[in-house]
Kinemage of the C-alpha trace (Angstrom):
@kinemage 1
@onewidth
@group {chain A} dominant
@subgroup {mainchain}
@vectorlist {calphas} color= white
{ca met a 1} P 37.970 -87.651 -27.531
{ca leu a 2} L 35.808 -84.558 -27.977
{ca gly a 3} L 32.852 -86.665 -29.125
{ca phe a 4} L 33.196 -88.893 -26.049
{ca leu a 5} L 33.166 -85.873 -23.742
{ca val a 6} L 30.103 -84.458 -25.500
{ca arg a 7} L 28.243 -87.752 -25.046
{ca leu a 8} L 28.908 -87.590 -21.307
{ca leu a 9} L 26.947 -84.347 -21.022
{ca pro a 10} L 23.272 -84.535 -19.983
{ca phe a 11} L 20.730 -84.455 -22.780
{ca trp a 12} L 19.476 -80.941 -21.989
{ca ile a 13} L 23.022 -79.579 -22.099
{ca arg a 14} L 24.399 -81.593 -24.985
{ca glu a 15} L 21.625 -80.972 -27.488
{ca pro a 16} L 21.358 -77.143 -27.159
{ca leu a 17} L 25.156 -76.923 -27.309
{ca ile a 18} L 25.278 -78.975 -30.512
{ca ile a 19} L 22.491 -76.852 -32.023
{ca leu a 20} L 24.311 -73.596 -31.270
{ca val a 21} L 27.663 -74.820 -32.552
{ca gly a 22} L 26.137 -76.290 -35.710
{ca thr a 23} L 24.168 -73.121 -36.438
{ca val a 24} L 27.127 -70.775 -35.906
{ca phe a 25} L 29.500 -72.862 -38.009
{ca gly a 26} L 26.909 -73.420 -40.727
{ca val a 27} L 26.063 -69.733 -41.076
{ca arg a 28} L 29.735 -68.734 -41.041
{ca ile a 29} L 30.764 -71.266 -43.690
{ca leu a 30} L 27.814 -70.349 -45.903
{ca phe a 31} L 28.768 -66.684 -45.572
{ca met a 32} L 32.318 -67.509 -46.702
{ca ala a 33} L 30.973 -69.458 -49.669
{ca leu a 34} L 28.316 -67.012 -50.851
{ca val a 35} L 29.847 -63.635 -49.962
{ca asp a 36} L 33.599 -64.255 -50.012
{ca gly a 37} L 33.373 -66.483 -53.100
{ca glu a 38} L 35.094 -69.534 -51.587
{ca gly a 39} L 33.293 -71.955 -53.930
{ca trp a 40} L 30.606 -74.614 -53.716
{ca val a 41} L 32.439 -77.001 -51.365
{ca pro a 42} L 32.151 -74.680 -48.312
{ca ala a 43} L 28.500 -74.095 -49.253
{ca val a 44} L 27.794 -77.836 -49.054
{ca ile a 45} L 29.646 -78.119 -45.729
{ca gly a 46} L 27.708 -75.184 -44.294
{ca ala a 47} L 24.422 -76.693 -45.450
{ca val a 48} L 25.327 -79.993 -43.749
{ca phe a 49} L 26.008 -78.161 -40.468
{ca leu a 50} L 22.646 -76.372 -40.657
{ca leu a 51} L 20.826 -79.600 -41.533
{ca gly a 52} L 22.382 -81.334 -38.532
{ca ala a 53} L 21.352 -78.451 -36.273
{ca ala a 54} L 17.781 -78.630 -37.644
{ca leu a 55} L 17.593 -82.372 -36.900
{ca arg a 56} L 18.813 -81.747 -33.363
{ca val a 57} L 16.116 -79.101 -32.909
{ca arg a 58} L 13.519 -81.650 -33.946
{ca val a 59} L 14.860 -84.149 -31.369
{ca val a 60} L 14.674 -81.530 -28.616
{ca val a 61} L 11.111 -80.548 -29.594
{ca his a 62} L 9.971 -84.186 -29.429
{ca ala a 63} L 11.624 -84.607 -26.025
{ca leu a 64} L 9.892 -81.499 -24.650
{ca arg a 65} L 6.492 -82.726 -25.905
{ca ala a 66} L 7.070 -86.143 -24.349
{ca arg a 67} L 7.844 -84.567 -20.950
{ca arg a 68} L 4.688 -82.433 -20.996
{ca arg a 69} L 2.347 -85.250 -22.141
{ca pro a 70} L 1.022 -87.444 -19.244
{ca ala a 71} L 1.981 -91.093 -19.438
{ca pro a 72} L -0.867 -93.487 -20.486
{ca ala a 73} L -2.362 -95.640 -17.748
{ca thr a 74} L -1.282 -99.271 -17.654
{ca glu a 75} L -3.660 -102.282 -17.575
{ca ala a 76} L -2.876 -102.872 -13.922
{ca glu a 77} L -4.041 -99.362 -13.070
{ca leu a 78} L -7.324 -99.827 -15.027
{ca val a 79} L -8.390 -103.081 -13.204
{ca pro a 80} L -10.596 -102.298 -10.173
{ca val a 81} L -9.048 -103.278 -6.901
{ca thr a 82} L -11.114 -105.530 -4.608
{ca pro a 83} L -10.894 -104.327 -1.035
{ca ala a 84} L -9.226 -106.802 1.267
{ca pro a 85} L -11.063 -108.073 4.373
{ca val a 86} L -10.393 -106.062 7.441
{ca thr a 87} L -8.264 -107.854 10.010
{ca ser a 88} L -7.213 -106.951 13.452
{ca ala a 89} L -3.533 -107.323 12.674
{ca pro a 90} L -1.495 -104.192 13.337
{ca val a 91} L -0.849 -102.160 10.247
{ca thr a 92} L 2.769 -101.305 9.603
{ca pro a 93} L 3.075 -97.722 8.460
{ca ala a 94} L 4.393 -97.389 4.912
{ca val a 95} L 7.819 -95.924 4.500
{ca arg a 96} L 7.627 -92.724 2.483
{ca arg a 97} L 10.275 -92.575 -0.156
{ca pro a 98} L 11.685 -89.197 -1.107
{ca val a 99} L 10.241 -87.856 -4.308
{ca glu a 100} L 12.839 -87.977 -7.081
{ca lys a 101} L 13.257 -84.529 -8.549
{ca lys a 102} L 13.303 -84.381 -12.302
{ca pro a 103} L 15.950 -82.228 -13.933
{ca asn a 104} L 14.850 -78.746 -14.929
{ca ala a 105} L 15.089 -78.648 -18.720
{ca phe a 106} L 14.994 -74.838 -18.868
{ca ala a 107} L 17.828 -74.481 -16.350
{ca gln a 108} L 19.999 -76.989 -18.191
{ca ala a 109} L 19.402 -75.314 -21.539
{ca ser a 110} L 20.229 -71.916 -20.025
{ca phe a 111} L 23.425 -73.346 -18.583
{ca ala a 112} L 24.411 -74.737 -22.002
{ca ile a 113} L 23.791 -71.387 -23.686
{ca gly a 114} L 25.812 -69.579 -21.029
{ca leu a 115} L 28.663 -72.061 -21.373
{ca phe a 116} L 28.734 -71.595 -25.133
{ca ala a 117} L 28.705 -67.798 -24.695
{ca val a 118} L 31.698 -68.011 -22.340
{ca ile a 119} L 33.639 -70.184 -24.799
{ca gly a 120} L 32.808 -67.860 -27.717
{ca gly a 121} L 33.821 -64.815 -25.662
{ca ala a 122} L 37.136 -66.412 -24.740
{ca leu a 123} L 37.863 -67.178 -28.400
{ca trp a 124} L 36.941 -63.612 -29.399
{ca ile a 125} L 39.205 -62.116 -26.737
{ca glu a 126} L 42.047 -64.411 -27.796
{ca gly a 127} L 41.716 -63.170 -31.378
{ca lys a 128} L 41.987 -59.579 -30.159
{ca leu a 129} L 45.109 -60.149 -28.079
{ca pro a 130} L 48.382 -58.795 -29.543
{ca glu a 131} L 50.549 -61.369 -31.298
{ca asp a 132} L 54.258 -60.562 -31.492
{ca gly a 133} L 53.347 -56.947 -30.758
{ca thr a 134} L 51.568 -56.407 -34.097
{ca ala a 135} L 47.939 -56.247 -32.945
{ca ala a 136} L 48.730 -53.749 -30.202
{ca thr a 137} L 50.077 -51.259 -32.736
{ca gly a 138} L 47.373 -51.924 -35.335
{ca ala a 139} L 49.894 -53.234 -37.862
{ca ser a 140} L 48.833 -56.185 -39.972
{ca arg a 141} L 50.854 -59.327 -40.257
{ca pro a 142} L 53.040 -59.340 -43.400
{ca ala a 143} L 52.919 -62.098 -45.987
{ca ala a 144} L 55.363 -64.939 -45.413
{ca cys a 145} L 58.528 -64.964 -47.516
{ca arg a 146} L 58.515 -67.484 -50.350
{ca leu a 147} L 61.928 -69.083 -50.742
{ca asp a 148} L 63.562 -71.599 -53.081
{ca glu a 149} L 64.822 -73.861 -50.304
{ca asp a 150} L 65.303 -76.867 -52.612
{ca glu a 151} L 67.411 -74.924 -55.101
{ca glu a 152} L 71.175 -75.293 -54.721
{ca leu a 153} L 73.003 -72.159 -53.648
{ca pro a 154} L 75.207 -70.847 -56.510
{ca gly a 155} L 78.944 -71.179 -56.066
{ca ala a 156} L 79.346 -67.387 -56.078
{ca tyr a 157} L 77.847 -67.264 -52.570
{ca arg a 158} L 80.264 -69.834 -51.161
{ca ser a 159} L 83.240 -68.041 -52.680
{ca thr a 160} L 82.144 -64.617 -51.363
{ca pro a 161} L 82.855 -64.085 -47.644
{ca gly a 162} L 79.943 -62.523 -45.823
{ca ala a 163} L 77.472 -62.880 -48.695
{ca val a 164} L 73.847 -62.966 -47.570
{ca thr a 165} L 71.027 -64.780 -49.349
{ca gly a 166} L 67.633 -63.804 -50.660
{ca ala a 167} L 66.070 -65.272 -47.526
{ca asp a 168} L 68.208 -62.999 -45.348
{ca leu a 169} L 67.152 -59.938 -47.338
{ca cys a 170} L 63.476 -60.915 -47.272
{ca arg a 171} L 63.495 -61.379 -43.488
{ca ala a 172} L 65.008 -57.920 -43.063
{ca leu a 173} L 62.760 -56.162 -45.598
{ca asn a 174} L 59.417 -57.797 -44.824
{ca gly a 175} L 58.816 -56.029 -41.514
{ca thr a 176} L 55.582 -54.787 -39.982
{ca glu a 177} L 56.763 -51.166 -40.129
{ca leu a 178} L 57.326 -51.166 -43.900
{ca pro a 179} L 53.770 -50.001 -44.860
{ca glu a 180} L 54.021 -47.073 -42.470
{ca leu a 181} L 57.424 -46.087 -43.837
{ca leu a 182} L 55.941 -46.117 -47.339
{ca gly a 183} L 53.109 -43.846 -46.236
{ca thr a 184} L 50.410 -46.542 -46.520
{ca pro a 185} L 49.989 -47.808 -42.936
{ca ala a 186} L 46.615 -49.452 -43.628
{ca glu a 187} L 48.028 -51.871 -46.240
{ca arg a 188} L 49.521 -55.287 -45.705
{ca ser a 189} L 51.981 -57.095 -47.912
{ca val a 190} L 50.304 -59.485 -50.350
{ca tyr a 191} L 53.472 -61.175 -51.625
{ca ala a 192} L 57.049 -61.573 -50.399
{ca ser a 193} L 59.913 -63.608 -51.826
{ca gly a 194} L 63.657 -64.041 -51.699
{ca thr a 195} L 65.870 -65.408 -54.502
{ca asp a 196} L 69.560 -66.287 -54.717
{ca asn a 197} L 70.477 -64.745 -58.066
{ca thr a 198} L 73.781 -63.815 -59.642
{ca ala a 199} L 74.595 -60.551 -61.400
{ca pro a 200} L 73.988 -60.563 -65.182
{ca leu a 201} L 76.939 -60.735 -67.587
{ca thr a 202} L 79.240 -62.123 -64.865
{ca asp a 203} L 79.132 -65.828 -65.787
{ca arg a 204} L 77.418 -66.503 -62.413
{ca lys a 205} L 80.534 -65.399 -60.542
{ca val a 206} L 79.027 -62.401 -58.715
{ca ala a 207} L 76.390 -63.023 -56.037
{ca gln a 208} L 73.330 -60.790 -56.248
{ca pro a 209} L 70.548 -61.920 -53.867
{ca glu a 210} L 67.187 -60.190 -54.143
{ca ala a 211} L 64.033 -59.806 -52.059
{ca arg a 212} L 60.670 -58.424 -53.128
{ca val a 213} L 57.659 -57.313 -51.083
{ca glu a 214} L 54.455 -56.282 -52.863
{ca phe a 215} L 51.601 -54.129 -51.572
{ca glu a 216} L 48.446 -52.863 -53.230
{ca thr a 217} L 50.114 -49.501 -53.832
{ca tyr a 218} L 53.870 -50.061 -53.980
{ca thr a 219} L 56.392 -52.789 -54.723
{ca val a 220} L 59.719 -52.770 -52.883
{ca glu a 221} L 62.858 -54.635 -53.926
{ca leu a 222} L 66.096 -55.017 -51.993
{ca ser a 223} L 69.211 -56.506 -53.580
{ca ala a 224} L 72.892 -56.820 -52.694
{ca thr a 225} L 75.606 -56.887 -55.361
{ca tyr a 226} L 79.020 -58.263 -54.354
{ca asn a 227} L 81.184 -56.691 -57.044
{ca lys a 228} L 84.039 -54.191 -56.948
{ca leu a 229} L 82.019 -51.248 -58.256
{ca thr a 230} L 81.904 -48.445 -55.690
{ca val a 231} L 79.063 -46.004 -55.208
{ca ala a 232} L 81.365 -43.155 -56.230
{ca gln a 233} L 82.151 -44.909 -59.522
{ca tyr a 234} L 78.461 -45.587 -60.076
{ca ala a 235} L 77.695 -41.897 -59.472
{ca lys a 236} L 80.173 -40.955 -62.195
{ca leu a 237} L 78.508 -43.392 -64.599
{ca thr a 238} L 75.152 -41.692 -64.088
{ca thr a 239} L 76.598 -38.374 -65.319
{ca tyr a 240} L 77.060 -39.899 -68.788
{ca gly a 241} L 73.367 -40.681 -69.014
{ca asp a 242} L 70.234 -38.908 -67.938
{ca gly a 243} L 71.327 -38.148 -64.403
{ca arg a 244} L 68.987 -35.251 -63.738
{ca asp a 245} L 67.240 -37.094 -60.893
{ca ala a 246} L 70.460 -38.446 -59.362
{ca arg a 247} L 71.275 -37.163 -55.892
{ca lys a 248} L 74.232 -37.968 -53.657
{ca leu a 249} L 73.717 -38.338 -49.930
{ca thr a 250} L 74.918 -40.275 -46.886
{ca val a 251} L 72.915 -43.069 -45.269
{ca leu a 252} L 74.066 -44.762 -42.048
{ca gly a 253} L 77.431 -43.076 -42.483
{ca arg a 254} L 77.916 -44.639 -45.927
{ca pro a 255} L 77.994 -43.049 -49.394
{ca ala a 256} L 74.617 -43.361 -51.119
{ca leu a 257} L 73.032 -42.342 -54.399
{ca leu a 258} L 69.400 -41.809 -55.426
{ca thr a 259} L 68.575 -42.499 -59.087
{ca ser a 260} L 65.466 -42.975 -61.226
{ca asp a 261} L 64.845 -45.389 -64.076
{ca his a 262} L 61.938 -47.069 -65.813
{ca met a 263} L 61.101 -50.710 -65.219
{ca met a 264} L 60.781 -53.095 -68.172
{ca lys a 265} L 57.373 -54.419 -69.178
{ca ile a 266} L 57.155 -57.725 -71.050
{ca gln a 267} L 53.904 -59.351 -72.187
{ca phe a 268} L 53.603 -63.045 -73.044
{ca asp a 269} L 50.833 -65.031 -74.677
{ca leu a 270} L 50.557 -68.361 -72.839
{ca gly a 271} L 47.907 -69.717 -75.168
{ca ser a 272} L 44.922 -68.379 -73.257
{ca gly a 273} L 43.995 -65.984 -76.053
{ca glu a 274} L 43.672 -63.105 -73.592
{ca gly a 275} L 46.816 -61.318 -74.735
{ca ala a 276} L 49.493 -61.319 -77.355
{ca ser a 277} L 53.247 -61.429 -77.094
{ca gly a 278} L 55.015 -58.203 -77.798
{ca pro a 279} L 58.348 -56.449 -77.539
{ca val a 280} L 59.794 -55.166 -74.295
{ca glu a 281} L 58.043 -51.947 -73.313
{ca gln a 282} L 58.873 -49.182 -70.894
{ca gly a 283} L 57.316 -49.841 -67.529
{ca pro a 284} L 56.550 -47.526 -64.614
{ca leu a 285} L 59.175 -45.205 -63.169
{ca ala a 286} L 61.160 -46.592 -60.233
{ca arg a 287} L 63.259 -44.812 -57.621
{ca thr a 288} L 66.412 -46.577 -56.360
{ca leu a 289} L 68.579 -45.835 -53.353
{ca thr a 290} L 72.076 -47.354 -53.653
{ca val a 291} L 74.013 -47.626 -50.380
{ca ala a 292} L 77.624 -48.805 -50.045
{ca phe a 293} L 78.404 -51.840 -47.923
{ca asp a 294} L 80.650 -49.772 -45.636
{ca gly a 295} L 81.659 -46.218 -44.934
{ca lys a 296} L 84.910 -46.528 -46.901
{ca asp a 297} L 83.045 -47.523 -50.096
{ca arg a 298} L 85.393 -50.362 -50.982
{ca gly a 299} L 83.016 -51.981 -53.495
{ca gly a 300} L 79.603 -53.586 -53.523
{ca ser a 301} L 76.304 -52.061 -52.491
{ca tyr a 302} L 72.693 -52.530 -51.500
{ca asp a 303} L 69.967 -51.353 -53.907
{ca leu a 304} L 66.563 -50.416 -52.509
{ca thr a 305} L 64.001 -49.870 -55.300
{ca val a 306} L 60.376 -48.704 -55.040
{ca trp a 307} L 57.788 -48.393 -57.814
{ca ser a 308} L 54.057 -48.601 -58.444
{ca glu a 309} L 51.906 -49.509 -61.435
{ca ser a 310} L 50.229 -46.114 -61.215
{ca gly a 311} L 53.573 -44.338 -61.546
{ca leu a 312} L 53.311 -42.706 -58.114
{ca leu a 313} L 56.435 -42.742 -55.955
{ca pro a 314} L 56.963 -42.004 -52.263
{ca asp a 315} L 59.227 -39.173 -51.162
{ca asp a 316} L 62.983 -39.752 -51.193
{ca ser a 317} L 62.901 -39.459 -47.418
{ca ala a 318} L 60.782 -42.625 -47.298
{ca leu a 319} L 63.515 -44.604 -49.089
{ca val a 320} L 66.107 -43.253 -46.660
{ca asp a 321} L 63.932 -44.224 -43.675
{ca ile a 322} L 63.421 -47.728 -45.068
{ca ala a 323} L 67.163 -48.172 -45.648
{ca glu a 324} L 67.977 -46.983 -42.132
{ca ala a 325} L 65.456 -49.439 -40.676
{ca val a 326} L 66.206 -52.455 -42.892
{ca leu a 327} L 69.969 -52.469 -43.581
{ca pro a 328} L 71.136 -52.735 -39.936
{ca arg a 329} L 69.114 -55.925 -39.384
{ca ile a 330} L 70.413 -57.828 -42.401
{ca thr a 331} L 72.156 -60.880 -40.982
{ca arg a 332} L 73.284 -64.146 -42.453
{ca gly a 333} L 70.953 -67.038 -41.825
{ca ala a 334} L 71.745 -70.731 -41.514
{ca arg a 335} L 71.826 -71.221 -45.283
{ca gly a 336} L 74.164 -68.294 -45.776
{ca gln a 337} L 76.663 -69.840 -43.393
{ca asp a 338} L 76.972 -73.178 -45.207
């Protein structure tokens, strides 16, 4: 359909428009291939666009030369005309036909360039318009949540009233305000996922959905554990270990506990020869905020964990702000209601 409409345009509009479009697309695709490292396929496509634009330029140049060159005289014009004998018959005056104006090539080309500029400007303005309120605030769009939709939901979720899924947690956690709450407003999430796990050592009888959002600086995990362990009981358990960094507080009117622990680091050799398998090592330090499901602390909790490969951690107030923003919007989706 687009090709048919282009063919309907006059020659001096169609050809400059095709040249401009081919040149812009060719340069842009070549830039993506050579600078952004997109590979050789975009480079070939960009070269084809530029070659097509060059051929169109040659066609336009030939057409301009043909218009400026005077047409060769025909044989009829070269044969001398014998004057006819003069007669006394009245001469009928010849009817003067209006001179047919030829199209102005420069005006048509200028119109085509102006039309292309208007279209390009409209596309540029559309790209600058706010989408879902994110562009107006300068926040970047987060990465889409990766979910295991084809995987069957464990029976622990169906037997637990009100249990949410990993998709529900990921939708709540992966918000546009999360980088700002972490203190890195210029970053955007590079990975987000939600999984429908079960708690370890429970024979798959305790639902424990998890969501993870990764940034260049921090990684954030949100999980929900549907067991009978209260936050108060968990706080007592921390006193038997290294509970120096543990701190009790209240979040959203619910008992909460801040704790610190090291992540586990496991290295595998997948046959590439770049690394070797080794024992489990101590990973970077992580800070976790555990919040009870309700104000009465009747069992079960949300765990919000933040860590970074560099070992840097945000302030505890950042975890509290994230919990206060994320936990109220956790709702059960369609899959959680099956």
